[in-house]
VEXDREN-2710 file (C-alpha; in Angstrom, 1 decimal):
% VEXDREN-2710
k/r/px/py/pz
1/PHE/18.9/-4.3/-2.9
2/TRP/20.9/-3.2/-5.9
3/PHE/17.8/-2.0/-7.8
4/PHE/16.9/0.3/-4.8
5/TYR/20.4/1.7/-4.8
6/LEU/20.3/2.2/-8.6
7/PHE/17.0/4.1/-8.1
8/THR/18.5/6.2/-5.4
9/ILE/21.5/7.1/-7.6
10/LEU/19.2/8.0/-10.6
11/VAL/17.0/10.2/-8.4
12/CYS/19.9/12.0/-6.9
13/ILE/21.3/13.0/-10.3
14/VAL/18.4/15.5/-10.8
15/PRO/19.8/18.7/-9.2
16/PHE/17.2/20.2/-6.8
17/ILE/14.5/17.4/-6.7
18/GLY/17.3/14.9/-6.2
19/TRP/18.5/16.7/-3.1
20/ILE/15.0/16.7/-1.6
21/ALA/14.3/13.1/-2.5
22/SER/17.7/12.0/-1.0
23/LEU/16.6/13.4/2.3
24/GLY/13.4/11.3/2.1
25/LEU/15.3/8.2/1.2
26/VAL/17.8/8.2/4.1
27/VAL/15.7/5.9/6.4
28/PRO/14.7/3.5/3.6
29/GLN/18.3/3.3/2.4
30/LEU/19.5/2.5/6.0
31/ALA/16.8/-0.2/6.3
32/CYS/17.7/-1.7/3.0
33/THR/21.4/-1.8/3.9
34/VAL/20.7/-3.4/7.3
35/ARG/18.5/-6.0/5.5
36/ARG/21.3/-6.8/3.0
37/LEU/23.9/-7.1/5.8
38/GLN/21.6/-9.5/7.7
39/ASP/21.0/-11.5/4.5
40/SER/24.7/-12.0/4.2
41/GLY/25.1/-13.2/7.8
42/ARG/26.5/-10.0/9.3
43/PRO/25.1/-8.1/12.2
44/TRP/23.3/-4.8/11.7
45/SER/26.1/-2.9/13.5
46/TYR/28.4/-3.4/10.5
47/ILE/26.6/-0.3/9.1
48/PHE/28.8/1.8/11.3
49/MET/31.9/0.6/9.3
50/GLY/30.9/3.1/6.6
51/MET/31.8/5.9/9.0
52/ILE/35.5/5.0/9.1
53/PRO/37.3/7.6/7.0
54/PHE/38.6/6.6/3.6
55/ALA/38.5/2.8/4.1
56/GLY/34.9/2.6/5.5
57/PRO/33.0/2.9/2.2
58/ILE/35.3/0.4/0.6
59/ILE/34.8/-2.1/3.4
60/MET/31.0/-1.6/3.2
61/ILE/31.0/-2.2/-0.6
62/ILE/32.9/-5.4/-0.1
63/GLN/30.6/-6.6/2.7
64/LEU/27.5/-5.8/0.7
65/CYS/28.8/-7.6/-2.4
66/LYS/29.4/-10.9/-0.6
67/PRO/26.8/-13.6/-1.4
68/SER/24.0/-14.4/1.0
69/GLU/24.2/-17.3/3.4
70/PRO/21.9/-20.2/2.6
71/ASP/19.9/-19.8/5.8
72/ASN/20.6/-17.7/8.9
73/GLU/18.7/-16.6/12.0
74/HIS/16.8/-14.0/10.1
75/GLY/15.2/-16.5/7.7
76/PRO/15.8/-18.5/4.5
77/CYS/18.0/-17.2/1.7
78/PRO/16.1/-14.7/-0.4
79/LEU/17.5/-16.0/-3.7
80/ARG/15.5/-19.3/-3.5
END
């Protein structure tokens, strides 16, 4: 998850190519975020918290940084 976000940030630094690449990475970035939320035991609908003005991105960062649950309804913990 974090390597994908690092890659996205590094690609977006390049002025024109980064803008075009960021358009192509929107859907994979959403899918990766939903996967991380589900790994940490939260429903996919938490992704809409990022749309709350000012506090939304902070809430999302906190939710994404929480550790994964050992096992949940989506499968075993990915860290094992």
